[in-house]
Every structure is written in C-alpha cells, then in structure tokens.
N, C-alpha and C positions, 0 to 999 in steps of 0.2 A: 086920839084914837078914832074918833068919829069921822075925821077927815079921810083917813086911810080906808075905812070900811066903805064910805060913800064913793070914793075914787075908784076903789076896786070893783064895786058893784056896777057902777056906771060903765067902766071900761069892759067889764065882763059881759054886760048886756049888749053893748055895741058889737063886741067880737062875736057873741052868739048869734046876733041878728045877721051879721055879715056872713057867717058860716052857713046859716039857714038859707040865706039868699043864694049862696054858692051851690048848695044842695038843690035848691029849686031850679037854678040854671042848668044843672047837670041832670035834671029830671029824676032826682032821688026822692023817695017818700020822706015826709016830715017825721022826725023821731023826737019825742019829748025827752027821752033819756039823753040823747045826744045834745039837745039844746041845753038842758040843765047841767050836763057835764062840762060843756064849753063855758057856760056862765060861771059855774062855781070854780073850776080850775083856773081859768084866766083871771077871775076876780081875786082869788087868793094869791096868785103869783104877782099880779100887778100891785095889789095892796101891800104885800110884803116888800117888794122892790121899792115902792115909794117910801115906805117906812125906813128902810135901810138908807136910802139916799138922803132923806131929811135928817136922820140920826147922824150920818157922817158929816153933814154940813154943820150941825150943832157942836160936834166934838172938835172941829178944827179951830 
C-alpha cells in the first residue's frame, strides 16, 4: 500500500509542477488551490491505476 501512495504522490507532484510551469508560461497567476487540486487528483488517479495494474498481474 505504501508503494502506491508514494508512487501517486510523486507523479502528482510532478504533474502539478508541470501544470504550474505551463501557467507561468501563459503568464497566469499562481494559484495554490489549483496546485493542490492537480496534486491530489492526479496522485489519487495514478495511485489507483497502479494498484489495479499490479492487482491484475497477481491474479493472472
């Protein structure tokens, strides 16, 4: 379980940083709420998908 949480948080952080860089490039103001939303939502999605992929491999 720890592996999925760490994987999700790391990928969520990278995604949030990329999206913040994109906003900076487009000259939009920094939004903490947007950064946290990107981080949490992408981390949850990626962690869940990693869990499902590993669970399918074990059941085969």
